[in-house]
C-alpha atoms as one frame of an Amber mdcrd trajectory, in Angstrom:
protein
 -70.776 -26.703 -25.026 -68.018 -26.667 -27.658 -70.393 -27.895 -30.216 -72.990
 -25.121 -29.641 -69.893 -22.560 -30.083 -68.829 -24.147 -33.307 -72.439 -24.299
 -34.510 -73.071 -20.471 -33.674 -69.860 -19.213 -35.186 -70.022 -21.208 -38.309
 -73.779 -20.248 -38.716 -72.906 -16.528 -38.042 -70.449 -16.747 -41.004 -73.161
 -18.382 -43.135 -75.736 -15.857 -41.979 -73.384 -12.866 -43.109 -72.929 -14.554
 -46.457 -76.798 -14.822 -46.963 -77.268 -11.191 -45.982 -74.642 -10.264 -48.486
 -76.593 -12.256 -51.216 -80.007 -10.986 -50.203 -79.369  -7.467 -49.709 -76.464
  -6.398 -51.867 -77.356  -8.885 -54.604 -73.675 -10.375 -54.600 -73.055 -13.553
 -56.450 -71.712 -16.591 -54.688 -68.396 -16.211 -56.650 -67.993 -12.671 -55.282
 -68.856 -14.000 -51.696 -66.288 -16.623 -52.080 -63.609 -14.223 -53.033 -64.527
 -11.850 -50.259 -64.574 -14.512 -47.532 -61.104 -16.001 -48.577 -59.598 -12.644
 -48.768 -61.222 -11.796 -45.456 -59.807 -14.829 -43.928 -56.241 -13.975 -45.179
 -56.513 -10.305 -44.050 -57.905 -11.154 -40.656 -55.093 -13.731 -40.227 -52.605
 -10.956 -41.221 -53.719  -8.616 -38.585 -53.865 -11.407 -35.769 -57.622 -11.610
 -35.293 -58.464 -14.961 -37.040 -56.261 -17.313 -34.840 -58.045 -16.491 -31.734
 -61.315 -17.178 -33.363 -60.024 -20.389 -34.596 -58.843 -21.233 -31.015 -62.293
 -20.311 -29.601 -64.426 -21.864 -32.291 -62.538 -24.568 -33.828 -64.448 -26.012
 -36.954 -66.860 -23.230 -36.771 -64.075 -20.922 -38.029 -61.958 -23.270 -39.937
 -64.555 -25.011 -42.244 -66.081 -21.939 -43.734 -64.418 -20.099 -46.665 -62.802
 -17.755 -44.263 -60.993 -20.782 -42.685 -59.568 -21.494 -46.245 -58.028 -18.042
 -46.268 -56.788 -18.523 -42.782 -54.899 -21.842 -44.081 -53.566 -20.161 -47.124
 -52.275 -17.299 -44.925 -50.604 -19.788 -42.487 -49.025 -21.817 -45.201 -47.589
 -18.778 -46.876 -46.102 -17.586 -43.726 -44.493 -20.876 -43.212 -43.226 -21.032
 -46.685 -41.655 -17.775 -46.297 -39.964 -18.977 -43.213 -38.743 -22.215 -44.749
 -37.823 -20.933 -48.484 -37.686 -17.264 -48.227 -39.503 -14.826 -50.882 -40.380
 -17.762 -53.081 -42.215 -19.451 -50.185 -44.924 -16.758 -50.666 -46.056 -18.624
 -53.997 -45.956 -22.255 -52.742 -46.640 -22.080 -49.160 -50.272 -21.383 -49.300
 -50.984 -24.413 -51.543 -48.716 -26.662 -49.600 -50.510 -25.660 -46.468 -53.980
 -26.415 -47.760 -52.966 -29.405 -50.116 -54.919 -31.827 -48.170 -58.152 -30.004
 -48.236 -57.878 -29.367 -51.916 -56.920 -32.847 -52.657 -59.949 -34.261 -50.554
 -62.299 -31.738 -52.435 -61.220 -32.946 -55.771 -61.336 -36.786 -54.713 -64.839
 -36.387 -53.014 -66.233 -34.361 -56.048 -65.069 -37.081 -58.470 -66.541 -39.882
 -56.313 -69.777 -37.916 -56.208 -69.876 -37.474 -59.984 -69.402 -41.180 -60.334
 -72.178 -42.210 -57.956 -74.722 -39.411 -59.198 -75.531 -38.459 -62.673 -74.535
 -34.710 -63.223 -76.935 -32.795 -65.451 -76.752 -29.449 -66.916 -79.085 -26.656
 -65.711 -81.916 -25.819 -68.138
């Protein structure tokens, strides 16, 4: 049952992004910014954590989950280092995900031949 919940919540977030692309002609870059910012904002007002507890990876894997991770890291950074933790906490909290994206992107670039779009 948990797999179905994860799939539905993640799918709903993706469907909302697709509607934004189709109806409002937003670019993927703008949707990325909107989703990350929404994740931070929803974490700030206390709405996203219950969604993460309910949906697990369905809420943490999409871009809103990255915003959630940044906000959690910034909050922890402030607790540990005061005001300056705002700047370092988000990156520290999401460092594993960022490093994985860089490493896997590099490996895929080695395996496949990247081509410029024509």
